[in-house]
VMD Tcl script that draws the C-alpha trace (Angstrom):
set ca {
  {-93.59 108.53 245.59}
  {-91.40 109.09 248.72}
  {-87.77 110.23 248.28}
  {-85.00 109.86 250.78}
  {-81.50 111.10 250.93}
  {-78.80 108.73 252.08}
  {-75.61 110.44 253.25}
  {-72.69 108.03 252.91}
  {-70.46 110.14 255.16}
  {-73.00 109.95 258.02}
  {-73.55 106.18 257.69}
  {-69.82 105.37 257.52}
  {-68.79 108.02 260.02}
  {-65.82 109.20 258.02}
  {-64.60 110.26 254.58}
  {-62.92 106.89 253.78}
  {-65.29 104.40 252.30}
  {-62.99 101.43 251.90}
  {-64.41 98.59 253.96}
  {-66.84 96.13 252.67}
  {-68.58 96.08 256.04}
  {-69.34 99.82 255.65}
  {-70.77 98.93 252.24}
  {-73.02 96.30 253.84}
  {-74.52 99.05 256.10}
  {-75.31 101.19 253.07}
  {-76.70 98.21 251.16}
  {-79.20 97.41 253.93}
  {-80.48 100.98 253.91}
  {-80.79 101.04 250.10}
  {-82.39 97.55 249.94}
  {-85.04 98.62 252.54}
  {-85.86 101.81 250.61}
  {-86.18 99.92 247.35}
  {-88.38 97.30 248.89}
  {-90.57 100.14 250.11}
  {-90.57 101.65 246.55}
  {-88.81 104.85 247.78}
  {-86.61 106.90 245.49}
  {-83.10 107.28 246.95}
  {-80.56 109.99 246.41}
  {-77.18 108.77 247.50}
  {-74.93 111.64 248.61}
  {-71.19 111.22 248.65}
  {-70.53 114.64 250.16}
  {-67.29 114.74 252.14}
  {-66.30 111.24 251.01}
  {-62.65 111.50 250.07}
  {-61.71 107.94 249.34}
  {-63.89 105.08 247.93}
  {-62.95 101.58 246.93}
  {-64.59 98.92 244.67}
  {-64.94 96.59 247.73}
  {-67.14 99.26 249.37}
  {-69.21 99.92 246.23}
  {-69.59 96.24 245.47}
  {-71.22 95.69 248.80}
  {-73.14 98.98 248.91}
  {-74.51 99.08 245.37}
  {-73.31 96.00 243.39}
  {-75.21 93.56 245.53}
  {-78.43 95.39 244.81}
  {-78.38 93.76 241.26}
  {-78.80 90.35 243.02}
  {-82.03 91.56 244.65}
  {-83.63 93.89 242.16}
  {-84.16 94.36 238.41}
  {-81.77 96.78 236.71}
  {-84.70 98.99 235.71}
  {-85.83 99.44 239.30}
  {-82.32 100.37 240.39}
  {-81.97 102.89 237.51}
  {-85.40 104.38 238.21}
  {-85.17 104.54 242.01}
  {-81.43 105.34 242.77}
  {-79.39 108.43 241.91}
  {-76.08 109.72 243.14}
  {-74.82 113.22 243.89}
  {-71.52 114.85 245.07}
  {-69.35 112.07 243.50}
  {-65.93 112.80 242.08}
  {-65.38 111.88 238.41}
  {-63.00 109.02 239.42}
  {-65.62 107.69 241.82}
  {-68.29 107.84 239.00}
  {-65.92 105.74 236.75}
  {-65.40 103.28 239.51}
  {-69.04 102.98 240.25}
  {-69.81 102.28 236.52}
  {-67.23 99.53 236.52}
  {-68.74 98.00 239.71}
  {-72.25 98.11 238.31}
  {-71.23 96.60 235.05}
  {-69.43 93.69 236.88}
  {-72.34 93.17 239.19}
  {-74.86 93.00 236.24}
  {-72.67 90.40 234.51}
  {-72.00 88.42 237.64}
  {-75.62 88.13 238.82}
  {-76.79 87.31 235.28}
  {-74.67 84.13 235.42}
  {-72.54 83.83 238.58}
  {-71.34 80.25 237.74}
  {-69.93 81.22 234.41}
  {-68.00 84.10 235.95}
  {-66.66 81.93 238.75}
  {-65.47 79.32 236.23}
  {-63.87 82.08 234.12}
  {-61.98 83.39 237.11}
  {-60.82 79.81 238.04}
  {-59.64 79.35 234.44}
  {-57.67 82.58 234.56}
  {-56.07 81.60 237.81}
  {-55.19 78.18 236.41}
  {-57.33 76.24 238.89}
  {-59.21 74.43 236.15}
  {-58.34 73.25 232.71}
  {-60.63 73.48 229.73}
}
mol new
graphics top color blue
foreach p $ca { graphics top sphere $p radius 0.5 }
foreach p [lrange $ca 0 end-1] q [lrange $ca 1 end] { graphics top cylinder $p $q radius 0.2 }
display resetview
């Protein structure tokens, strides 16, 4: 099985991974690799700042396109700070819950924001 290395710094062009649009660039690369059944090592070397908006678009959206098992089997990360790992775990957990039942989550958010009554 083929394995590729995706260097986040090289894709984004800087050490700040904060923009959802930059996450979209990473998502397209990861999606293509997974569709081709390639294992992917995602390197965060030289990445100094990372946001949930970036990770949601880069990795979270994969859970709408692929089974959790495939993502676990085919993707791995390296060179991540401990705080970035915690953030990624939160993003993944939220994505799995959201894509399991997006309407329920949207309704819950609206309830919290007071936009709908029960």
